[in-house]
C-alpha positions in Angstrom: 0.0 0.0 0.0 1.4 3.4 -0.9 0.6 6.8 0.5 -2.0 7.5 -2.2 -3.9 4.4 -1.1 -3.9 5.4 2.5 -5.2 8.9 1.5 -8.0 7.3 -0.5 -8.8 4.9 2.4 -8.9 7.7 4.9 -11.0 9.9 2.6 -13.4 7.1 2.0 -13.7 6.4 5.7 -14.4 10.1 6.3 -17.0 10.1 3.5 -18.9 7.1 5.0 -18.8 8.7 8.5 -20.1 12.0 7.2 -22.8 10.3 5.2 -24.0 8.5 8.3 -23.7 11.6 10.5 -25.8 13.7 8.1 -28.3 11.0 7.4 -28.9 10.6 11.2 -29.2 14.3 11.6 -31.6 14.6 8.7 -33.8 11.8 10.0 -33.9 13.5 13.4 -35.0 16.8 11.9 -37.6 15.2 9.6 -39.2 13.1 12.3 -39.8 16.2 14.5 -39.6 19.2 12.3 -41.5 21.4 14.8 -38.9 20.7 17.5 -36.1 21.4 15.0 -37.6 24.8 14.1 -37.9 25.5 17.9 -34.2 24.6 18.4 -33.3 26.9 15.5 -35.4 29.7 16.9 -33.8 29.3 20.3 -30.3 30.0 18.8 -31.5 33.5 18.2 -29.3 34.0 15.1 -32.2 34.6 12.6 -35.4 36.6 12.8 -38.5 34.6 13.8 -40.2 35.0 10.5 -37.3 33.2 8.7 -37.0 30.2 11.1 -39.3 27.9 9.1 -37.7 28.7 5.7 -34.2 28.4 7.2 -35.1 25.1 8.8 -36.3 23.9 5.4 -33.1 25.1 3.8 -31.1 23.2 6.4 -33.0 20.0 5.6 -32.5 20.5 1.8 -28.8 21.1 2.4 -28.4 18.1 4.6 -30.3 15.9 2.1 -28.0 17.3 -0.6 -24.9 16.4 1.4 -26.1 12.8 1.9 -26.9 12.4 -1.8 -23.6 13.8 -2.9 -21.7 11.6 -0.4 -23.5 8.5 -1.6 -22.7 9.0 -5.2 -19.0 8.3 -5.6 -18.1 10.8 -8.4 -19.5 13.6 -6.2 -18.2 12.6 -2.8 -15.5 15.4 -2.8 -18.2 18.0 -3.3 -20.4 16.4 -0.6 -17.5 16.3 1.8 -16.7 20.0 1.2 -20.3 21.0 1.7 -20.5 18.8 4.8 -17.5 20.6 6.3 -18.9 24.0 5.5 -22.3 23.1 7.1 -20.5 21.8 10.2 -18.5 25.0 10.4 -21.7 27.1 10.0 -23.4 25.1 12.7 -20.4 25.6 14.9 -20.6 29.4 14.3 -24.3 29.3 15.3 -23.5 27.4 18.5 -20.7 29.9 19.3 -23.0 32.8 18.8 -25.6 31.2 21.1 -23.0 30.6 23.8 -21.5 34.1 23.4 -24.9 35.6 23.9 -25.6 33.6 27.0 -28.1 31.1 25.5 -26.4 28.1 27.1 -29.8 26.5 27.8 -30.4 26.0 24.0 -30.4 22.3 23.0 -28.0 21.6 20.2 -30.7 20.0 17.9 -28.0 18.0 16.2 -29.8 14.7 16.2 -28.2 12.7 18.9 -28.1 12.8 22.7 -29.6 16.0 24.2 -26.8 18.4 24.8 -27.0 22.1 25.6 -24.8 24.4 23.5 -21.3 24.9 24.8 -17.7 25.6 23.7 -17.2 21.9 23.7 -19.8 21.6 20.9 -18.1 24.3 18.9 -14.8 22.3 19.2 -16.7 19.1 18.3 -18.1 20.7 15.1 -14.6 21.9 14.1 -13.3 18.4 14.5 -16.2 17.0 12.6 -15.6 19.6 9.8 -12.0 18.5 9.6 -13.0 14.9 9.3 -15.5 15.7 6.6 -12.9 17.8 4.8 -10.6 14.8 4.7 -13.2 13.3 2.3 -12.2 15.8 -0.3 -8.7 14.3 -0.6 -9.4 10.9 -2.1 -11.2 9.4 -5.1 -13.6 6.5 -5.0 -12.2 5.2 -8.3 -8.9 4.5 -6.6 -10.5 1.9 -4.3 -10.7 -1.8 -5.0 -13.6 -3.9 -3.9 -11.8 -5.0 -0.8 -10.8 -1.5 0.0 -14.4 -0.3 -0.5 -15.6 -2.9 2.0 -12.8 -1.8 4.5 -13.8 1.8 4.0 -17.5 1.0 4.7 -16.6 -1.0 7.8 -14.2 1.7 9.1 -16.6 4.5 8.5 -19.4 2.7 10.3 -17.0 1.9 13.2 -16.0 5.5 13.5 -19.7 6.5 13.5 -20.6 4.0 16.2 -17.6 5.3 18.3 -18.9 8.9 17.7 -22.4 7.9 18.9 -21.0 6.4 22.0 -18.9 9.4 22.9 -21.8 11.7 22.1 -24.0 9.8 24.5 -21.4 9.9 27.2 -21.0 13.6 26.8 -24.8 14.0 26.8 -25.1 12.1 30.0 -22.4 14.1 31.6 -24.1 17.4 30.6 -27.4 16.1 32.0 -25.7 15.0 35.3 -24.0 18.4 35.6 -27.3 20.2 35.1 -28.9 18.3 37.9 -26.0 18.9 40.4 
């Protein structure tokens, strides 16, 4: 295996992880759109009259990311868009924290977590992982490498869910103390 293979394997793993991350977030938002619009309103970064259209735009953008990541010739575009969305979400979280809205629930699709600087850092890390997906090309992967990338991306996603739940539990415990 040469360095190019490692880059393509890493990029493929990042793409699978990002696709799962955004698919999960999209399902969360679609299954309770009203709650999602409430979370977005709570951030206080857009006027109330634009909350529903902005929520719809977020759904469309996340669906676009998933579609782009699932179609191998466009995975680099999907990865770049995923990274930009994650950075945008991080900026919204930072704005809420800076303005003292620490009671706002993230609305990210996983364990309930109030906004915090830790979530801003998390989004920066997630954006870096997604951006890694722009470095490789699906055509460089053999069948065996594709299977390995799928397994690795899924394993990273499961690890992420576990860490997210642990952090959510810690935030909940801290709020009750």
